[in-house]
PQR file of N, CA, C, O and H, with PARSE charges and radii, in Angstrom:
ATOM      1  N   MET A   1     115.162 127.018 104.074 -0.4000 1.5000
ATOM      2  CA  MET A   1     114.391 125.951 104.671 -0.0000 2.0000
ATOM      3  C   MET A   1     113.108 125.688 103.888  0.5500 1.7000
ATOM      4  O   MET A   1     112.683 124.542 103.739 -0.5500 1.4000
ATOM      5  N   GLU A   2     112.492 126.772 103.386 -0.4000 1.5000
ATOM      6  CA  GLU A   2     111.255 126.609 102.631 -0.0000 2.0000
ATOM      7  C   GLU A   2     111.505 125.830 101.344  0.5500 1.7000
ATOM      8  O   GLU A   2     110.662 125.039 100.920 -0.5500 1.4000
ATOM      9  H   GLU A   2     112.837 127.703 103.506  0.4000 1.0000
ATOM     10  N   LYS A   3     112.664 126.053 100.721 -0.4000 1.5000
ATOM     11  CA  LYS A   3     112.993 125.331  99.488 -0.0000 2.0000
ATOM     12  C   LYS A   3     113.144 123.838  99.761  0.5500 1.7000
ATOM     13  O   LYS A   3     112.730 123.006  98.954 -0.5500 1.4000
ATOM     14  H   LYS A   3     113.349 126.696 101.065  0.4000 1.0000
ATOM     15  N   PHE A   4     113.734 123.513 100.892 -0.4000 1.5000
ATOM     16  CA  PHE A   4     113.906 122.109 101.253 -0.0000 2.0000
ATOM     17  C   PHE A   4     112.555 121.431 101.454  0.5500 1.7000
ATOM     18  O   PHE A   4     112.322 120.335 100.944 -0.5500 1.4000
ATOM     19  H   PHE A   4     114.071 124.190 101.547  0.4000 1.0000
ATOM     20  N   VAL A   5     111.673 122.081 102.196 -0.4000 1.5000
ATOM     21  CA  VAL A   5     110.354 121.512 102.471 -0.0000 2.0000
ATOM     22  C   VAL A   5     109.558 121.383 101.173  0.5500 1.7000
ATOM     23  O   VAL A   5     108.877 120.381 100.954 -0.5500 1.4000
ATOM     24  H   VAL A   5     111.862 122.971 102.611  0.4000 1.0000
ATOM     25  N   ALA A   6     109.647 122.396 100.316 -0.4000 1.5000
ATOM     26  CA  ALA A   6     108.930 122.339  99.040 -0.0000 2.0000
ATOM     27  C   ALA A   6     109.480 121.210  98.169  0.5500 1.7000
ATOM     28  O   ALA A   6     108.712 120.493  97.527 -0.5500 1.4000
ATOM     29  H   ALA A   6     110.200 123.210 100.493  0.4000 1.0000
ATOM     30  N   GLY A   7     110.784 121.051  98.143 -0.4000 1.5000
ATOM     31  CA  GLY A   7     111.389 119.970  97.373 -0.0000 2.0000
ATOM     32  C   GLY A   7     111.024 118.608  97.919  0.5500 1.7000
ATOM     33  O   GLY A   7     110.786 117.668  97.160 -0.5500 1.4000
ATOM     34  H   GLY A   7     111.408 121.634  98.664  0.4000 1.0000
ATOM     35  N   LEU A   8     110.980 118.501  99.238 -0.4000 1.5000
ATOM     36  CA  LEU A   8     110.596 117.247  99.878 -0.0000 2.0000
ATOM     37  C   LEU A   8     109.151 116.896  99.539  0.5500 1.7000
ATOM     38  O   LEU A   8     108.851 115.746  99.219 -0.5500 1.4000
ATOM     39  H   LEU A   8     111.174 119.265  99.855  0.4000 1.0000
ATOM     40  N   ALA A   9     108.259 117.874  99.607 -0.4000 1.5000
ATOM     41  CA  ALA A   9     106.848 117.634  99.290 -0.0000 2.0000
ATOM     42  C   ALA A   9     106.677 117.270  97.819  0.5500 1.7000
ATOM     43  O   ALA A   9     105.923 116.357  97.486 -0.5500 1.4000
ATOM     44  H   ALA A   9     108.503 118.808  99.867  0.4000 1.0000
ATOM     45  N   LEU A  10     107.372 117.978  96.948 -0.4000 1.5000
ATOM     46  CA  LEU A  10     107.285 117.690  95.513 -0.0000 2.0000
ATOM     47  C   LEU A  10     107.834 116.298  95.208  0.5500 1.7000
ATOM     48  O   LEU A  10     107.247 115.557  94.420 -0.5500 1.4000
ATOM     49  H   LEU A  10     107.985 118.720  97.219  0.4000 1.0000
ATOM     50  N   GLY A  11     108.944 115.949  95.822 -0.4000 1.5000
ATOM     51  CA  GLY A  11     109.521 114.624  95.617 -0.0000 2.0000
ATOM     52  C   GLY A  11     108.611 113.514  96.115  0.5500 1.7000
ATOM     53  O   GLY A  11     108.480 112.475  95.468 -0.5500 1.4000
ATOM     54  H   GLY A  11     109.420 116.552  96.462  0.4000 1.0000
ATOM     55  N   ALA A  12     107.984 113.730  97.264 -0.4000 1.5000
ATOM     56  CA  ALA A  12     107.053 112.736  97.801 -0.0000 2.0000
ATOM     57  C   ALA A  12     105.856 112.566  96.885  0.5500 1.7000
ATOM     58  O   ALA A  12     105.405 111.446  96.644 -0.5500 1.4000
ATOM     59  H   ALA A  12     108.090 114.574  97.790  0.4000 1.0000
ATOM     60  N   ALA A  13     105.340 113.683  96.371 -0.4000 1.5000
ATOM     61  CA  ALA A  13     104.182 113.615  95.477 -0.0000 2.0000
ATOM     62  C   ALA A  13     104.547 112.908  94.168  0.5500 1.7000
ATOM     63  O   ALA A  13     103.794 112.060  93.689 -0.5500 1.4000
ATOM     64  H   ALA A  13     105.707 114.592  96.566  0.4000 1.0000
ATOM     65  N   LEU A  14     105.689 113.254  93.597 -0.4000 1.5000
ATOM     66  CA  LEU A  14     106.109 112.604  92.353 -0.0000 2.0000
ATOM     67  C   LEU A  14     106.400 111.123  92.574  0.5500 1.7000
ATOM     68  O   LEU A  14     106.086 110.294  91.719 -0.5500 1.4000
ATOM     69  H   LEU A  14     106.300 113.943  93.986  0.4000 1.0000
ATOM     70  N   GLY A  15     106.988 110.792  93.694 -0.4000 1.5000
ATOM     71  CA  GLY A  15     107.254 109.394  94.011 -0.0000 2.0000
ATOM     72  C   GLY A  15     105.966 108.604  94.170  0.5500 1.7000
ATOM     73  O   GLY A  15     105.871 107.465  93.712 -0.5500 1.4000
ATOM     74  H   GLY A  15     107.244 111.466  94.388  0.4000 1.0000
ATOM     75  N   ALA A  16     104.978 109.203  94.816 -0.4000 1.5000
ATOM     76  CA  ALA A  16     103.687 108.536  94.981 -0.0000 2.0000
ATOM     77  C   ALA A  16     103.006 108.322  93.632  0.5500 1.7000
ATOM     78  O   ALA A  16     102.412 107.270  93.393 -0.5500 1.4000
ATOM     79  H   ALA A  16     105.055 110.128  95.187  0.4000 1.0000
ATOM     80  N   LEU A  17     103.092 109.309  92.761 -0.4000 1.5000
ATOM     81  CA  LEU A  17     102.511 109.151  91.423 -0.0000 2.0000
ATOM     82  C   LEU A  17     103.229 108.070  90.629  0.5500 1.7000
ATOM     83  O   LEU A  17     102.593 107.290  89.921 -0.5500 1.4000
ATOM     84  H   LEU A  17     103.575 110.163  92.955  0.4000 1.0000
ATOM     85  N   TRP A  18     104.538 108.022  90.744 -0.4000 1.5000
ATOM     86  CA  TRP A  18     105.321 107.016  90.021 -0.0000 2.0000
ATOM     87  C   TRP A  18     104.957 105.615  90.491  0.5500 1.7000
ATOM     88  O   TRP A  18     104.767 104.710  89.678 -0.5500 1.4000
ATOM     89  H   TRP A  18     105.054 108.656  91.319  0.4000 1.0000
ATOM     90  N   VAL A  19     104.862 105.440  91.789 -0.4000 1.5000
ATOM     91  CA  VAL A  19     104.513 104.124  92.337 -0.0000 2.0000
ATOM     92  C   VAL A  19     103.090 103.753  91.948  0.5500 1.7000
ATOM     93  O   VAL A  19     102.823 102.599  91.614 -0.5500 1.4000
ATOM     94  H   VAL A  19     105.017 106.175  92.449  0.4000 1.0000
ATOM     95  N   ALA A  20     102.179 104.712  91.985 -0.4000 1.5000
ATOM     96  CA  ALA A  20     100.784 104.433  91.658 -0.0000 2.0000
ATOM     97  C   ALA A  20     100.618 104.028  90.194  0.5500 1.7000
ATOM     98  O   ALA A  20      99.719 103.254  89.865 -0.5500 1.4000
ATOM     99  H   ALA A  20     102.396 105.650  92.256  0.4000 1.0000
ATOM    100  N   ASN A  21     101.464 104.538  89.326 -0.4000 1.5000
ATOM    101  CA  ASN A  21     101.334 104.263  87.900 -0.0000 2.0000
ATOM    102  C   ASN A  21     102.218 103.130  87.418  0.5500 1.7000
ATOM    103  O   ASN A  21     102.160 102.781  86.239 -0.5500 1.4000
ATOM    104  H   ASN A  21     102.193 105.168  89.593  0.4000 1.0000
ATOM    105  N   SER A  22     103.014 102.557  88.258 -0.4000 1.5000
ATOM    106  CA  SER A  22     103.918 101.498  87.853 -0.0000 2.0000
ATOM    107  C   SER A  22     103.584 100.218  88.617  0.5500 1.7000
ATOM    108  O   SER A  22     103.776 100.148  89.831 -0.5500 1.4000
ATOM    109  H   SER A  22     103.062 102.841  89.216  0.4000 1.0000
ATOM    110  N   ALA A  23     103.088  99.217  87.910 -0.4000 1.5000
ATOM    111  CA  ALA A  23     102.700  97.956  88.560 -0.0000 2.0000
ATOM    112  C   ALA A  23     103.922  97.245  89.139  0.5500 1.7000
ATOM    113  O   ALA A  23     103.848  96.664  90.222 -0.5500 1.4000
ATOM    114  H   ALA A  23     102.932  99.275  86.924  0.4000 1.0000
ATOM    115  N   LYS A  24     105.037  97.291  88.424 -0.4000 1.5000
ATOM    116  CA  LYS A  24     106.241  96.612  88.900 -0.0000 2.0000
ATOM    117  C   LYS A  24     106.739  97.251  90.202  0.5500 1.7000
ATOM    118  O   LYS A  24     107.087  96.548  91.150 -0.5500 1.4000
ATOM    119  H   LYS A  24     105.096  97.764  87.545  0.4000 1.0000
ATOM    120  N   THR A  25     106.769  98.561  90.240 -0.4000 1.5000
ATOM    121  CA  THR A  25     107.215  99.267  91.436 -0.0000 2.0000
ATOM    122  C   THR A  25     106.240  99.026  92.586  0.5500 1.7000
ATOM    123  O   THR A  25     106.650  98.862  93.735 -0.5500 1.4000
ATOM    124  H   THR A  25     106.486  99.132  89.470  0.4000 1.0000
ATOM    125  N   ARG A  26     104.946  99.006  92.266 -0.4000 1.5000
ATOM    126  CA  ARG A  26     103.936  98.777  93.295 -0.0000 2.0000
ATOM    127  C   ARG A  26     104.118  97.400  93.938  0.5500 1.7000
ATOM    128  O   ARG A  26     103.998  97.265  95.156 -0.5500 1.4000
ATOM    129  H   ARG A  26     104.613  99.139  91.333  0.4000 1.0000
ATOM    130  N   THR A  27     104.406  96.384  93.130 -0.4000 1.5000
ATOM    131  CA  THR A  27     104.620  95.050  93.696 -0.0000 2.0000
ATOM    132  C   THR A  27     105.882  95.013  94.547  0.5500 1.7000
ATOM    133  O   THR A  27     105.918  94.332  95.572 -0.5500 1.4000
ATOM    134  H   THR A  27     104.504  96.494  92.141  0.4000 1.0000
ATOM    135  N   LEU A  28     106.918  95.738  94.132 -0.4000 1.5000
ATOM    136  CA  LEU A  28     108.140  95.803  94.936 -0.0000 2.0000
ATOM    137  C   LEU A  28     107.879  96.469  96.279  0.5500 1.7000
ATOM    138  O   LEU A  28     108.388  96.019  97.306 -0.5500 1.4000
ATOM    139  H   LEU A  28     106.889  96.291  93.300  0.4000 1.0000
ATOM    140  N   VAL A  29     107.091  97.534  96.276 -0.4000 1.5000
ATOM    141  CA  VAL A  29     106.769  98.232  97.514 -0.0000 2.0000
ATOM    142  C   VAL A  29     105.957  97.319  98.435  0.5500 1.7000
ATOM    143  O   VAL A  29     106.226  97.251  99.635 -0.5500 1.4000
ATOM    144  H   VAL A  29     106.678  97.899  95.442  0.4000 1.0000
ATOM    145  N   LYS A  30     104.971  96.621  97.884 -0.4000 1.5000
ATOM    146  CA  LYS A  30     104.161  95.702  98.697 -0.0000 2.0000
ATOM    147  C   LYS A  30     105.017  94.583  99.269  0.5500 1.7000
ATOM    148  O   LYS A  30     104.849  94.195 100.425 -0.5500 1.4000
ATOM    149  H   LYS A  30     104.752  96.675  96.910  0.4000 1.0000
ATOM    150  N   LYS A  31     105.933  94.065  98.462 -0.4000 1.5000
ATOM    151  CA  LYS A  31     106.821  92.994  98.932 -0.0000 2.0000
ATOM    152  C   LYS A  31     107.693  93.502 100.080  0.5500 1.7000
ATOM    153  O   LYS A  31     107.876  92.808 101.080 -0.5500 1.4000
ATOM    154  H   LYS A  31     106.070  94.380  97.522  0.4000 1.0000
ATOM    155  N   GLY A  32     108.221  94.692  99.936 -0.4000 1.5000
ATOM    156  CA  GLY A  32     109.043  95.290 100.989 -0.0000 2.0000
ATOM    157  C   GLY A  32     108.258  95.507 102.264  0.5500 1.7000
ATOM    158  O   GLY A  32     108.770  95.281 103.360 -0.5500 1.4000
ATOM    159  H   GLY A  32     108.073  95.256  99.124  0.4000 1.0000
ATOM    160  N   GLN A  33     107.008  95.947 102.127 -0.4000 1.5000
ATOM    161  CA  GLN A  33     106.167  96.154 103.300 -0.0000 2.0000
ATOM    162  C   GLN A  33     105.883  94.833 104.007  0.5500 1.7000
ATOM    163  O   GLN A  33     105.924  94.774 105.236 -0.5500 1.4000
ATOM    164  H   GLN A  33     106.592  96.131 101.237  0.4000 1.0000
ATOM    165  N   GLU A  34     105.599  93.788 103.263 -0.4000 1.5000
ATOM    166  CA  GLU A  34     105.323  92.478 103.861 -0.0000 2.0000
ATOM    167  C   GLU A  34     106.558  91.937 104.585  0.5500 1.7000
ATOM    168  O   GLU A  34     106.447  91.390 105.682 -0.5500 1.4000
ATOM    169  H   GLU A  34     105.566  93.836 102.264  0.4000 1.0000
ATOM    170  N   GLU A  35     107.725  92.088 103.973 -0.4000 1.5000
ATOM    171  CA  GLU A  35     108.963  91.628 104.614 -0.0000 2.0000
ATOM    172  C   GLU A  35     109.214  92.404 105.901  0.5500 1.7000
ATOM    173  O   GLU A  35     109.636  91.829 106.905 -0.5500 1.4000
ATOM    174  H   GLU A  35     107.815  92.532 103.081  0.4000 1.0000
ATOM    175  N   PHE A  36     108.956  93.699 105.873 -0.4000 1.5000
ATOM    176  CA  PHE A  36     109.142  94.525 107.061 -0.0000 2.0000
ATOM    177  C   PHE A  36     108.189  94.092 108.167  0.5500 1.7000
ATOM    178  O   PHE A  36     108.588  93.989 109.327 -0.5500 1.4000
ATOM    179  H   PHE A  36     108.613  94.166 105.058  0.4000 1.0000
ATOM    180  N   LYS A  37     106.919  93.837 107.810 -0.4000 1.5000
ATOM    181  CA  LYS A  37     105.940  93.394 108.805 -0.0000 2.0000
ATOM    182  C   LYS A  37     106.353  92.066 109.423  0.5500 1.7000
ATOM    183  O   LYS A  37     106.223  91.884 110.633 -0.5500 1.4000
ATOM    184  H   LYS A  37     106.595  93.921 106.868  0.4000 1.0000
ATOM    185  N   GLU A  38     106.851  91.131 108.607 -0.4000 1.5000
ATOM    186  CA  GLU A  38     107.279  89.829 109.119 -0.0000 2.0000
ATOM    187  C   GLU A  38     108.451  89.981 110.092  0.5500 1.7000
ATOM    188  O   GLU A  38     108.472  89.354 111.151 -0.5500 1.4000
ATOM    189  H   GLU A  38     106.956  91.279 107.623  0.4000 1.0000
ATOM    190  N   LYS A  39     109.417  90.814 109.726 -0.4000 1.5000
ATOM    191  CA  LYS A  39     110.566  91.039 110.606 -0.0000 2.0000
ATOM    192  C   LYS A  39     110.134  91.716 111.901  0.5500 1.7000
ATOM    193  O   LYS A  39     110.626  91.377 112.977 -0.5500 1.4000
ATOM    194  H   LYS A  39     109.400  91.324 108.866  0.4000 1.0000
ATOM    195  N   LEU A  40     109.225  92.664 111.799 -0.4000 1.5000
ATOM    196  CA  LEU A  40     108.738  93.368 112.978 -0.0000 2.0000
ATOM    197  C   LEU A  40     107.979  92.422 113.901  0.5500 1.7000
ATOM    198  O   LEU A  40     108.156  92.466 115.118 -0.5500 1.4000
ATOM    199  H   LEU A  40     108.825  92.940 110.925  0.4000 1.0000
ATOM    200  N   ASP A  41     107.129  91.561 113.323 -0.4000 1.5000
ATOM    201  CA  ASP A  41     106.397  90.582 114.128 -0.0000 2.0000
ATOM    202  C   ASP A  41     107.352  89.642 114.845  0.5500 1.7000
ATOM    203  O   ASP A  41     107.160  89.340 116.023 -0.5500 1.4000
ATOM    204  H   ASP A  41     106.985  91.525 112.334  0.4000 1.0000
ATOM    205  N   ALA A  42     108.381  89.175 114.143 -0.4000 1.5000
ATOM    206  CA  ALA A  42     109.358  88.279 114.757 -0.0000 2.0000
ATOM    207  C   ALA A  42     110.095  88.988 115.893  0.5500 1.7000
ATOM    208  O   ALA A  42     110.335  88.394 116.944 -0.5500 1.4000
ATOM    209  H   ALA A  42     108.537  89.420 113.186  0.4000 1.0000
ATOM    210  N   TYR A  43     110.449  90.245 115.686 -0.4000 1.5000
ATOM    211  CA  TYR A  43     111.146  91.018 116.710 -0.0000 2.0000
ATOM    212  C   TYR A  43     110.260  91.202 117.939  0.5500 1.7000
ATOM    213  O   TYR A  43     110.721  91.044 119.069 -0.5500 1.4000
ATOM    214  H   TYR A  43     110.254  90.728 114.832  0.4000 1.0000
ATOM    215  N   ILE A  44     108.984  91.538 117.717 -0.4000 1.5000
ATOM    216  CA  ILE A  44     108.063  91.739 118.831 -0.0000 2.0000
ATOM    217  C   ILE A  44     107.868  90.438 119.589  0.5500 1.7000
ATOM    218  O   ILE A  44     107.870  90.435 120.820 -0.5500 1.4000
ATOM    219  H   ILE A  44     108.609  91.667 116.799  0.4000 1.0000
ATOM    220  N   ASP A  45     107.697  89.322 118.869 -0.4000 1.5000
ATOM    221  CA  ASP A  45     107.541  88.024 119.529 -0.0000 2.0000
ATOM    222  C   ASP A  45     108.765  87.681 120.367  0.5500 1.7000
ATOM    223  O   ASP A  45     108.641  87.153 121.472 -0.5500 1.4000
ATOM    224  H   ASP A  45     107.695  89.324 117.869  0.4000 1.0000
ATOM    225  N   GLU A  46     109.942  87.982 119.839 -0.4000 1.5000
ATOM    226  CA  GLU A  46     111.191  87.710 120.564 -0.0000 2.0000
ATOM    227  C   GLU A  46     111.256  88.532 121.850  0.5500 1.7000
ATOM    228  O   GLU A  46     111.619  88.012 122.905 -0.5500 1.4000
ATOM    229  H   GLU A  46     110.042  88.411 118.941  0.4000 1.0000
ATOM    230  N   LYS A  47     110.906  89.809 121.760 -0.4000 1.5000
ATOM    231  CA  LYS A  47     110.944  90.680 122.938 -0.0000 2.0000
ATOM    232  C   LYS A  47     109.904  90.255 123.981  0.5500 1.7000
ATOM    233  O   LYS A  47     110.175  90.280 125.182 -0.5500 1.4000
ATOM    234  H   LYS A  47     110.611  90.232 120.903  0.4000 1.0000
ATOM    235  N   LEU A  48     108.715  89.868 123.515 -0.4000 1.5000
ATOM    236  CA  LEU A  48     107.685  89.416 124.455 -0.0000 2.0000
ATOM    237  C   LEU A  48     108.106  88.134 125.153  0.5500 1.7000
ATOM    238  O   LEU A  48     107.862  87.968 126.349 -0.5500 1.4000
ATOM    239  H   LEU A  48     108.495  89.847 122.540  0.4000 1.0000
ATOM    240  N   ALA A  49     108.735  87.230 124.420 -0.4000 1.5000
ATOM    241  CA  ALA A  49     109.210  85.987 125.025 -0.0000 2.0000
ATOM    242  C   ALA A  49     110.288  86.287 126.068  0.5500 1.7000
ATOM    243  O   ALA A  49     110.314  85.670 127.133 -0.5500 1.4000
ATOM    244  H   ALA A  49     108.933  87.364 123.450  0.4000 1.0000
ATOM    245  N   ALA A  50     111.171  87.232 125.760 -0.4000 1.5000
ATOM    246  CA  ALA A  50     112.218  87.606 126.712 -0.0000 2.0000
ATOM    247  C   ALA A  50     111.606  88.241 127.962  0.5500 1.7000
ATOM    248  O   ALA A  50     112.063  87.984 129.076 -0.5500 1.4000
ATOM    249  H   ALA A  50     111.150  87.733 124.895  0.4000 1.0000
ATOM    250  N   MET A  51     110.587  89.060 127.781 -0.4000 1.5000
ATOM    251  CA  MET A  51     109.926  89.686 128.929 -0.0000 2.0000
ATOM    252  C   MET A  51     109.203  88.642 129.773  0.5500 1.7000
ATOM    253  O   MET A  51     109.230  88.710 131.001 -0.5500 1.4000
ATOM    254  H   MET A  51     110.217  89.269 126.876  0.4000 1.0000
ATOM    255  N   ASP A  52     108.556  87.676 129.120 -0.4000 1.5000
ATOM    256  CA  ASP A  52     107.851  86.627 129.857 -0.0000 2.0000
ATOM    257  C   ASP A  52     108.819  85.776 130.663  0.5500 1.7000
ATOM    258  O   ASP A  52     108.540  85.428 131.810 -0.5500 1.4000
ATOM    259  H   ASP A  52     108.533  87.621 128.122  0.4000 1.0000
ATOM    260  N   SER A  53     109.951  85.441 130.066 -0.4000 1.5000
ATOM    261  CA  SER A  53     110.914  84.611 130.790 -0.0000 2.0000
ATOM    262  C   SER A  53     111.550  85.395 131.936  0.5500 1.7000
ATOM    263  O   SER A  53     111.826  84.822 132.990 -0.5500 1.4000
ATOM    264  H   SER A  53     110.178  85.724 129.134  0.4000 1.0000
ATOM    265  N   ALA A  54     111.783  86.673 131.752 -0.4000 1.5000
ATOM    266  CA  ALA A  54     112.347  87.502 132.819 -0.0000 2.0000
ATOM    267  C   ALA A  54     111.327  87.691 133.939  0.5500 1.7000
ATOM    268  O   ALA A  54     111.686  87.667 135.116 -0.5500 1.4000
ATOM    269  H   ALA A  54     111.559  87.138 130.896  0.4000 1.0000
ATOM    270  N   ALA A  55     110.078  87.876 133.584 -0.4000 1.5000
ATOM    271  CA  ALA A  55     109.042  88.069 134.595 -0.0000 2.0000
ATOM    272  C   ALA A  55     108.810  86.783 135.376  0.5500 1.7000
ATOM    273  O   ALA A  55     108.525  86.835 136.572 -0.5500 1.4000
ATOM    274  H   ALA A  55     109.786  87.896 132.628  0.4000 1.0000
ATOM    275  N   GLY A  56     108.924  85.646 134.732 -0.4000 1.5000
ATOM    276  CA  GLY A  56     108.742  84.371 135.410 -0.0000 2.0000
ATOM    277  C   GLY A  56     109.831  84.115 136.429  0.5500 1.7000
ATOM    278  O   GLY A  56     109.562  83.519 137.472 -0.5500 1.4000
ATOM    279  H   GLY A  56     109.155  85.604 133.760  0.4000 1.0000
ATOM    280  N   GLY A  57     111.044  84.544 136.164 -0.4000 1.5000
ATOM    281  CA  GLY A  57     112.146  84.349 137.092 -0.0000 2.0000
ATOM    282  C   GLY A  57     112.092  85.280 138.281  0.5500 1.7000
ATOM    283  O   GLY A  57     112.588  84.939 139.355 -0.5500 1.4000
ATOM    284  H   GLY A  57     111.262  85.028 135.317  0.4000 1.0000
ATOM    285  N   GLU A  58     111.498  86.455 138.111 -0.4000 1.5000
ATOM    286  CA  GLU A  58     111.450  87.443 139.186 -0.0000 2.0000
ATOM    287  C   GLU A  58     110.205  87.297 140.044  0.5500 1.7000
ATOM    288  O   GLU A  58     110.117  87.890 141.120 -0.5500 1.4000
ATOM    289  H   GLU A  58     111.095  86.732 137.239  0.4000 1.0000
ATOM    290  N   GLU A  59     109.253  86.519 139.582 -0.4000 1.5000
ATOM    291  CA  GLU A  59     107.990  86.409 140.291 -0.0000 2.0000
ATOM    292  C   GLU A  59     108.204  85.703 141.627  0.5500 1.7000
ATOM    293  O   GLU A  59     108.751  84.602 141.675 -0.5500 1.4000
ATOM    294  H   GLU A  59     109.324  86.037 138.708  0.4000 1.0000
ATOM    295  N   GLU A  60     107.774  86.337 142.700 -0.4000 1.5000
ATOM    296  CA  GLU A  60     107.938  85.772 144.030 -0.0000 2.0000
ATOM    297  C   GLU A  60     106.645  85.087 144.441  0.5500 1.7000
ATOM    298  O   GLU A  60     105.552  85.495 144.049 -0.5500 1.4000
ATOM    299  H   GLU A  60     107.329  87.232 142.661  0.4000 1.0000
ATOM    300  N   LYS A  61     106.791  84.063 145.220 -0.4000 1.5000
ATOM    301  CA  LYS A  61     105.617  83.370 145.748 -0.0000 2.0000
ATOM    302  C   LYS A  61     105.078  84.176 146.915  0.5500 1.7000
ATOM    303  O   LYS A  61     105.802  84.490 147.859 -0.5500 1.4000
ATOM    304  H   LYS A  61     107.679  83.731 145.538  0.4000 1.0000
ATOM    305  N   LYS A  62     103.824  84.497 146.837 -0.4000 1.5000
ATOM    306  CA  LYS A  62     103.186  85.249 147.923 -0.0000 2.0000
ATOM    307  C   LYS A  62     102.602  84.265 148.924  0.5500 1.7000
ATOM    308  O   LYS A  62     102.080  83.219 148.540 -0.5500 1.4000
ATOM    309  H   LYS A  62     103.236  84.241 146.069  0.4000 1.0000
ATOM    310  N   PRO A  63     102.688  84.595 150.191 -0.5600 1.5000
ATOM    311  CA  PRO A  63     102.114  83.689 151.192  0.2800 2.0000
ATOM    312  C   PRO A  63     100.601  83.614 151.045  0.5500 1.7000
ATOM    313  O   PRO A  63      99.957  84.538 150.548 -0.5500 1.4000
ATOM    314  N   ALA A  64     100.058  82.502 151.487 -0.4000 1.5000
ATOM    315  CA  ALA A  64      98.609  82.336 151.436 -0.0000 2.0000
ATOM    316  C   ALA A  64      97.960  83.410 152.293  0.5500 1.7000
ATOM    317  O   ALA A  64      98.587  83.959 153.200 -0.5500 1.4000
ATOM    318  H   ALA A  64     100.581  81.751 151.892  0.4000 1.0000
ATOM    319  N   GLY A  65      96.707  83.704 152.002 -0.4000 1.5000
ATOM    320  CA  GLY A  65      96.006  84.779 152.694 -0.0000 2.0000
ATOM    321  C   GLY A  65      96.063  84.640 154.209  0.5500 1.7000
ATOM    322  O   GLY A  65      95.764  83.579 154.757 -0.5500 1.4000
ATOM    323  H   GLY A  65      96.198  83.258 151.266  0.4000 1.0000
ATOM    324  N   LYS A  66      96.442  85.701 154.864 -0.4000 1.5000
ATOM    325  CA  LYS A  66      96.524  85.696 156.332 -0.0000 2.0000
ATOM    326  C   LYS A  66      95.181  86.122 156.900  0.5500 1.7000
ATOM    327  O   LYS A  66      94.501  87.006 156.380 -0.5500 1.4000
ATOM    328  H   LYS A  66      96.685  86.563 154.418  0.4000 1.0000
ATOM    329  N   LYS A  67      94.844  85.471 157.958 -0.4000 1.5000
ATOM    330  CA  LYS A  67      93.630  85.870 158.666 -0.0000 2.0000
ATOM    331  C   LYS A  67      94.060  86.663 159.891  0.5500 1.7000
ATOM    332  O   LYS A  67      94.891  86.201 160.673 -0.5500 1.4000
ATOM    333  H   LYS A  67      95.397  84.752 158.380  0.4000 1.0000
ATOM    334  N   GLY A  68      93.517  87.813 160.054 -0.4000 1.5000
ATOM    335  CA  GLY A  68      94.008  88.629 161.136 -0.0000 2.0000
ATOM    336  C   GLY A  68      93.037  89.166 161.985  0.5500 1.7000
ATOM    337  O   GLY A  68      93.372  89.875 162.935 -0.5500 1.4000
ATOM    338  H   GLY A  68      92.842  88.189 159.419  0.4000 1.0000
TER
END
């Protein structure tokens, strides 16, 4: 297990160095991040719209304030 964790850490460090030193790779990573953010925003907006429409249909009219 220790070898796996050490290999994972070494691979992550080498990958970070490679990306940091390569302008082409850095632009690809930024492009991928932007595309992911756009898809995530669209997904969140879709879910919020679905929740709003579901909440609007379930909302019951409450009677006006009773005086007692």
